[in-house]
PAMAR-92251 format. One record per residue: residue in three letters; x negated, y, z of N, C-alpha, C in turn. Coordinates in steps of 0.2 Angstrom, whole numbers, plus 2048, in hexadecimal, padded with zeros to 3 digits. Example, Ala and Ser with C-alpha at 12.3 -4.5 7.8 and 13.67 -1.06 7.14 Angstrom:
ALA7BE7E48277C27EA8277BE7F0827
SER7C07F58237BC7FB8247C0800827
END
This chain:
MET8E1A903728DEA963708D7A97374
GLU8D2A993708CBA9A3738CBA9F378
PRO8C7A9E37D8C6AA43828C3AAA37F
GLN8C5AB03818C2AB637E8BCAB8383
LYS8B6AB937F8B0ABB3838B1AC3385
ILE8B0AC438B8B0ACB38E8AAACF38F
HIS8A5ACB39289FACE39489AAC8396
SER893AC939588EAC4397888AC8399
GLY883AC439C87DAC739E87AAC33A3
TRP873AC43A5870AC13AA871AC43B1
LEU872ABF3B6873AC13BD86FABB3C1
ASN86DABD3C6869AB93CB86FAB63D0
LYS86FAB03D1875AAD3D5871AA93DB
ARG874AAA3E1871AA73E7875AA03E8
GLY871A9B3E9874A943EA879A943F0
ASP87DA8F3EF882A8E3F487FA8A3FA
SER87CA853F9879A803FE872A833FF
VAL86DA823FA866A853FA867A8C3F9
LYS865A913FD866A983FC860A9B3F8
SER85EA983F3859A9B3EF85DA9F3E9
TRP859AA33E685CAA73E085AAA43DA
LYS85EAA43D585DAA13CE860AA53C9
SER85CAA73C485FAAB3BE864AA73BA
ARG86AAA93B986FAA63B5872AAB3B0
TYR874AA83AA877AAC3A587FAAB3A6
PHE882AB13A7889AB13A988DAB33A3
VAL893AB03A1897AB139C89EAB239F
LEU8A1AB839E8A8AB93A08ADAB939A
THR8B2AB539B8B7AB43968BEAB7399
ASP8C3AB63968CAAB83998CCAB339D
ARG8C9AAD39E8CBAA83A28C6AA73A8
GLU8C0AA73A78BBAA53AC8B4AA93AC
LEU8B1AA83B18AAAAB3B18A5AA53B1
THR8A1AA33AC89DA9D3AC896A9F3AC
TYR892A9B3AF88AA9D3AF886A973AD
TYR881A983A987DA933A6876A943A8
GLU872A8F3A686AA903A7867A953A3
ASN86AA9639C866A9A39886CA9D393
ALA869AA238F86EAA638B871AA2385
LYS86EA9C384871A9837F878A94381
CYS879A9538787FA9238A880A8B389
LYS87BA8738987BA8038887CA7C38F
HIS879A7E394879A7B39A87DA7E39F
LYS884A7D3A0888A803A4887A7E3AC
LYS886A833B0884A823B788AA823BC
GLY88FA863B9895A873BD89AA8C3BA
SER8A0A8D3BD8A5A923BB8A9A943C0
ILE8ACA9A3C08B1A9D3C48B7A9E3C1
ASP8BDA9C3C28C3A9D3BF8C5AA43C2
LEU8C7AA93BD8C9AB03BE8CEAB03C3
GLU8D3AAB3C38D9AAC3C78D7AAB3CF
ASN8D1AA83D08CFAA63D78CBAAC3DA
ILE8C9AB13D68C5AB73D88C9ABB3DC
GLU8C8ABC3E38CCAC03E78C9AC73E9
ASN8C2AC73E78BFACE3E98B8ACE3E6
VAL8B6AD43E48AFAD53E28ACADA3E7
ILE8A7AD93EB8A5ADD3F089EADF3EF
ASN89DAE63EF896AE83EF892AE73F5
ARG88CAE53F5888AE43FA882AE83FB
SER882AED3F687CAF23F687FAF93F6
PRO880AFD3FC87DAFB403882AF6406
PRO87FAF340C879AF540F873AF240C
PHE873AED40786DAEB40486BAF03FF
THR864AF13FE862AF53F8862AF23F1
SER862AEB3F1862AE83EB869AE83E8
PRO86AAE83E1871AE83DE874AE23DE
ILE877AE03E587AAD93E6881ADA3E7
PHE885AD63E488CAD63E688FACF3E7
ASP895ACE3EA898AC83EB89EAC73E7
ILE89FAC13E48A5ABF3E18A9ABA3E6
VAL8AEABC3E88B2AB93EE8B7AB53EB
THR8B7AAE3EC8BDAA93EB8BFAA63F1
PRO8C5AA23F18C7A9F3F78C2A993F9
PHE8BEA973F48BAA913F58B3A933F7
ARG8B1A993F58A9A9A3F58A8AA23F4
VAL8A3AA53F78A1AAB3F589BAAB3F1
TYR89BAAD3EB895AAD3E6891AB43E7
MET88BAB33EA887AB93EA882AB93E4
VAL883ABF3E087FAC03DA87BAC73DA
GLN876AC73D6872ACD3D6871ACF3CF
ALA872AD53CE871AD83C786AADB3C6
GLN868ADC3C0861ADF3BF860AE63C1
ASN866AEA3C1866AF13C486CAF33C6
LYS86DAF93C9873AFB3CB878AFC3C6
GLN876AFE3C087BB003BA87EAF93B8
GLU87AAF43B887DAED3B6882AEB3BB
GLN880AEC3C2884AEA3C788BAED3C7
GLU88BAF33C6891AF73C5896AF53BF
GLU892AF33BA896AF13B4899AEA3B5
TRP896AE63B8899ADF3BA89EAE03BE
MET89DAE43C48A3AE53C98A9AE83C6
ARG8A8AED3C18AEAF03BE8B2AEB3BA
ILE8AEAE73B68B1AE33B18B5ADD3B5
LEU8B1ADA3BA8B4AD53BE8BAAD83C2
GLY8BAADE3C48C0AE13C78C6AE23C3
GLU8C5AE33BD8CAAE33B88CDADD3B6
MET8C9AD73B68CBAD13B48CDACC3BA
GLY8CBACE3C08CDACA3C58D4ACA3C8
ASN8D6AC53CC8DDAC43CE8DEAC83D5
PHE8DCACF3D58DDAD33DB8DEADA3D8
SER8E0ADE3DD8E1AE53DB8DBAE93DA
SER8DAAEE3D68D4AF23D58D2AF53DB
SER8D7AF73E08D5AFA3E68D1AF63EB
ALA8D1AF03EA8CDAEB3EE8C6AEC3EE
LEU8C3AEF3E88BCAF03E78BAAF53EC
THR8BEAFA3EE8BCB003F28BFAFF3F9
SER8C4AFB3FA8C8AFB4018C7AF5404
ALA8C2AF14028C1AEA4058BFAEB40C
THR8C2AE74118C0AE74188BAAE341A
ASN8B7AE04158B1ADC4168ACAE041A
ILE8A9ADC41F8A4AE042389EAE341F
VAL89CADF41A896AE2416898AE8412
GLN89EAE840F8A1AED40B8A1AF4410
GLN8A2AF34168A2AF941A89BAFB41C
GLY896AF841A88FAFA41C88DAF8423
ILE891AF3426890AF142D88AAEC42D
VAL885AEC431880AE7431881AE3437
LYS883AE643D885AE2443889AE6447
GLU88EAE244B892AE5450893AE0456
GLY894AE345C895ADF461895AE3468
ILE897AE046D897AE3474890AE3477
LEU88FAE947A888AEA47E88AAEE484
ASN887AED489887AF248F882AF748E
LYS884AFE490880B0348F880B07495
GLN879B09497878B0C49D879B1449C
GLY87CB174A087DB1F4A0877B224A0
GLU876B2849D870B2C49D86FB304A3
VAL875B334A6874B364AC876B324B2
ARG87CB2F4B287EB2A4B787CB244B4
LYS878B204B8875B1A4B687AB144B7
ASN880B154B6885B0F4B6886B0C4AF
TRP888B064AF889B024A9890B024A6
LYS891B034A0897B0349D897AFE496
SER89CAFB49589DAF649089FAFB48A
ARG89BAFA48489CAFE47E89CAF9478
GLN8A0AFB4738A0AF746C89BAFB468
PHE896AF7466891AFA462892AF845A
THR891AFC456891AFB44F88BAFE44B
LEU887AF9448881AFC444883AFC43D
TYR883B0243A884B0443387EB0642F
LEU87EB04429879B0642487CB0B41F
TYR883B0A41E886B0E41A88DB1041D
PRO890B1741B88DB1C417887B2041A
LEU887B1F421881B2242587EB1D429
PRO877B1D42A874B1842E875B1A435
ARG879B1743987BB1944087CB13444
LEU87BB1344A87DB0E44F882B12454
ILE888B1045388EB14456890B1045C
TYR892B13461895B0F46789CB13469
CYS8A0B0E46B8A7B1146E8A9B0C473
LYS8AFB0E4768B2B0947B8B5B03477
PRO8B4AFD47A8B7AF74778BEAF8475
GLY8C1AF646F8C8AF746E8C8AF8466
VAL8CEAF94648D0AFB45D8D1B0245C
ASN8CEB054578CFB0C4558CDB1145B
THR8C8B1045F8C6B144648C1B19461
MET8C1B1F4648BCB244628B5B22464
ALA8B0B254608A9B234618A7B27467
LYS8A3B2446C8A1B2847289AB2B470
GLY897B2846B890B2B46988DB27463
SER888B29460884B2645B87DB2745B
ILE879B23458872B24457870B23450
ASP86DB2844D86BB28446865B23446
LEU865B1E441860B19441859B1D43F
ARG85AB2243B854B26439850B2943F
ASP853B2A445850B2D44A84DB2844F
ILE84FB2244E84CB1C453845B1B452
SER841B1C45883AB1B457837B1545A
ASN83BB1245E839B0B46183FB07464
VAL83FB01463844AFC465840AF6469
MET841AF546F83DAF0473841AEE479
PRO840AE747B843AE5481840AE8487
GLU844AE948C842AEB49383DAE6496
ASN839AE849B835AE449E839ADE4A2
GLY836AD84A183AAD34A583BACD4A0
ASN839AC74A083AAC249C841AC049B
ASP845AC04A184CABD4A1851AC34A0
SER84FAC949F853ACE49E856ACF497
SER85CAD049685FAD1490860AD948E
THR85DADD49285DAE4491858AE648C
PHE859AEB488855AEE483855AF5482
LEU850AF8480850B0047F84FB02478
VAL853B07477853B0A470851B12471
THR84BB1346F848B1A470849B1E469
VAL84BB2446A84CB29464847B2E464
SER847B3245F841B3745E842B3D463
SER848B3E466849B4346B846B42471
GLY844B3B472841B39479846B3547D
ARG84DB3547B852B3147F851B2A47E
THR852B26483852B1F482858B1C484
PHE85CB18480862B15481860B0E484
VAL863B0D48A862B0748E869B0248C
LEU868AFD48986DAF848786CAF1489
GLN872AEE48A871AE748D876AE2489
ALA873ADD486877AD8483879AD2487
ASP87DACE484880AC848887AAC348A
SER875AC3486870ABE487869AC0484
VAL864ABD48585DABF48285EABE47B
LEU861AB8479861AB7472865ABC46E
ASP86BABF47186EAC446E86AACA46E
MET867ACC473862AD247385DAD146E
ASN85AACC46D855ACB468858ACC461
ASP85EACA460861ACB459862AD2458
TRP865AD645D866ADD45D860AE145B
ILE85AADF45F854AE245E851AE1456
SER852ADB45484FADA44D854ADD448
VAL85AADD44985FAE044485EAE8444
ILE85DAEB44A85DAF244A856AF4447
THR851AF044884AAF244584AAF143E
ALA84DAEC43B84EAEB434852AF1431
ALA858AF343485CAF8432858AFF432
VAL854B00436850B0643684CB06430
GLU849B0142F844B00429848B01422
GLU84EAFE422853AFF41C855B0641B
ALA857B09421859B10421854B1541D
SER84EB1341E849B1741B849B17413
VAL84CB1141184DB10409853B13407
LEU858B1340B85FB15409860B1D409
GLY85CB2040E85DB2740F858B2B413
GLY853B2C41084EB30413849B2C418
LYS843B2F41983EB2C41D840B2D424
PRO840B28428842B2842F83CB2A434
LYS83EB2D439839B2E43E839B28442
SER836B23440838B1C442832B18444
ILE833B1244582EB0D446829B0D441
THR82AB0E43B825B0E435820B13436
ASP822B1943981DB1E43A81AB1E441
THR81CB1A445819B1A44C814B1344D
ASN817B0E44E814B0844F80FB0544A
HIS811B0644380EB0343E80BB09439
GLN809B0E43B807B14437802B12432
ARG7FDB0F4357F7B0D4307F9B0942A
VAL7FDB0442B7FFB00426803B04421
ALA808B0842380CB0C41F808B1141B
LYS803B1441E7FFB1941A7FBB15415
LYS7F8B104177F4B0C4137F7B0A40C
GLN7FEB0840D802B05407805B0B403
ALA806B11407809B1740480FB16401
ASP810B193FA817B183F7818B113F4
ASN813B0D3F4814B063F1817B013F6
LEU818B033FD81BAFF402822AFD401
ILE824AF740182AAF440082DAF3407
LYS829AEF40B82CAED412826AEA416
HIS826AEB41C821AE9421823AE7427
GLY820AE342B823AE1432820ADA434
TRP821AD843A81FAD243D823ACC43B
MET820AC7439822AC043881DABB43B
LYS820AB543C81BAAF43E81AAAB438
LYS814AA9437812AA543180FA9E433
LYS811A9943080FA92431808A9142E
GLY804A8E4327FDA8D42F7FDA8842A
ASP7F8A884257F8A834207F5A7D422
VAL7F0A7D4267ECA774287EFA7542F
VAL7EEA794347F1A7843B7F8A7B43B
LYS7FDA7743C804A7943A807A7D440
ASN803A82443806A86449808A8C446
TRP80CA9044980FA9644780BA9C44A
LYS809AA1446805AA7449809AAD447
LYS809AB244B80CAB844A807ABC445
ARG80AABF43F806AC343B80AAC9438
TYR807ACE43780AAD443480AAD442D
PHE810AD442A811AD3422812ADA41F
VAL80FADB419810AE1415811ADF40E
LEU817AE140C819AE0405819AE6401
SER815AE63FB814AED3F8813AEB3F0
MET815AF03EC813AF03E580CAF33E4
VAL808AEF3E1801AF13DF801AF53D9
SER805AF23D4806AF63CE80DAF43CB
ASP80FAF63C5816AF43C2816AED3C1
THR811AE93C0811AE23BF80EADE3C4
CYS80DAE13CA80AADD3D080CADF3D6
ALA80FADA3DA811ADB3E180DAD63E6
GLN80CAD83EC808AD43F080BAD43F7
LEU80BACE3FA80DACD401807ACC405
LYS804AD04097FEAD040D800ACE415
TYR7FCACB4187FDACA41F7F7ACB423
PHE7F8ACF4297F3AD142D7F3ACE434
VAL7EEACF4387EEACD43F7F3AD2443
SER7F2AD84417F6ADE4447F7AE343F
PRO7FBAE84407FCAEE43C7F6AF343C
ASP7F2AF24417ECAF64427E6AF343E
THR7E6AED43C7E0AEA4387E0AEC431
THR7DBAED42E7DAAEE4267D9AE8422
LEU7D6AE34257D4ADD4227DAAD8422
ALA7DDAD641C7E2AD241C7E0ACA41D
LYS7E4AC64207E3ABF4217E4ABB41B
GLY7E9ABE4177EBABB4117EFABF40C
VAL7EFABD4067F3AC14017F7ABC3FD
ILE7FDABD3FC801AB93F7803ABD3F1
ASP801ABB3EC804ABF3E580BABD3E4
ILE80FAC23E4816AC13E3818ABD3DC
SER814ABE3D7815ABB3D1813AB43D1
SER810AB23D680EAAB3D7813AA63DA
ILE818AAA3DD81DAA63E1822AA23DC
MET822A9C3DC826A973D882DA963DA
GLU82DA963E1834A953E4834A993EA
LEU83AA9D3EB83BAA13F1842A9F3F4
THR842A9D3FB848A9B3FE848A9E405
CYS84EA9E40884FAA140E856A9E411
GLU856A9841585CA9541785FA9941C
PRO866A9A41C869A9F421869A9B428
GLY867A9F42D867A9D434860A9A436
SER85CA99431855A96433850A9C434
CYS851AA243284DAA8432846AA642F
THR846AA142B840A9F427840AA0420
ILE83BAA341D83AAA4416834A9F413
GLU836A9C40E831A9740B82FA9A404
LEU828A9B404826A9D3FD821A983FA
VAL823A953F5820A903F281BA933EC
THR815A923EC810A943E780DA8D3E4
GLN809A8E3DF806A883DC801A853E1
ASN7FEA883E57F8A863E97FBA843F0
ARG800A873F3802A873FA809A893FB
THR80CA86400813A89402812A8C409
PHE815A93409815A9740F81BA97412
TYR81BA96419821A9741D820A9D422
CYS825AA1421825AA742582CAA8429
LYS82BAA9430831AA9434832AB0437
ALA838AB343683AABA43883DAB943F
GLU83EABF442841ABF449849ABD449
SER84CABF443853ABD442855ABC43B
ASP85BAB943A85DAB743385EABD42F
PHE860AC3432861AC942E85AACC42C
VAL855ACB43084FACE42E84CAC9428
ALA84DAC242984AABE42484EABF41E
GLN854AC041E858AC1417856AC8414
ASP854ACD418852AD341584BAD2412
TRP846ACE415840ACD412841AC940C
TYR845AC440C847AC0406849AC4400
THR84EAC9402851ACD3FC84BAD13F9
LYS847AD43FD842AD93FB83CAD53F7
LEU83BACF3F9836ACA3F5839AC93EF
TYR83FAC73EF842AC53E8843ACB3E4
SER845AD13E6845AD73E283EAD93DF
SER839AD73E3832AD83E0831AD43DA
GLN833ACE3DB832AC93D5836ACB3CF
LEU83CACE3D0840AD13CA83CAD73C7
LYS839ADB3CB836AE13C8830ADF3C4
ILE82CADA3C6826AD73C3829AD43BC
GLN82EAD03BD830ACD3B7833AD23B1
LYS836AD73B4839ADC3AF833AE03AC
ALA82EAE13B0828AE53AD824AE13A8
THR824ADB3A9820AD73A5824AD439E
GLN82AAD539E82EAD339882CAD7392
END
């Protein structure tokens, strides 16, 4: 008996080994989910047996792009729809066809499903009494952008929370060997936190900074880093701004790394540009990358490095953490999709 076709359409799929995104034509039957190079379905690239699908997890939020995971015992397939409506349609149909209960779509305990970006133990200095206490910190983007802290343990009550939209600055405390960092909010209070190591501290700083920027997209303009440290660039790009922040860029001739301030923005419906500056206060860009000229875009997990291949040159950009690099990658790729859709 021939398999019955249920649903089909284009999705972008992230590679398993090489973490680049490629457009694939997916066909869902009553037996399996198969993906091809094109809509003619002549060159099969892979398939997923429906009996192996354990879950379908929405990844937006915390990510703004319509991304979802198809979970199997052997691999997690990360795919991206063209828009939110198509994402919801695919998730609904896969939920009905998959070998798991429909409640799994909403009750999944996966960390991303809960909107958690990062969690871990930090020491926190008291505001009045300057003693240190160990606290479990959890950084959420969904349902509300919050940094919540409580006593370490299971099902303990929150001792306090910080609205990400109120954060005005995140920075390390003075001292090269210190793992202490400061989180300042708009009310003027500064939270003094201490990580296990300098490496862990840098990761917390990078992730909180990226989450503050993401919070401005998910729910209202924050009183945040975007309005304080980098005000000129944000005003200059106005409503066309997609993302901006510091990364290191590898030289084309002299292969050293230099810190540059990057700004990704939509110039028009059919044009997006990634500009880089010496600092957010300068108006003259050191270089401009036309997003439509990018032939290949990759970001290896753990490397914190984004590779942008154009016809004339390959650009290497290194972020402060893997989370920040993946966020840049997602927004660059989403910009490519917008341009492709506008020019079709």
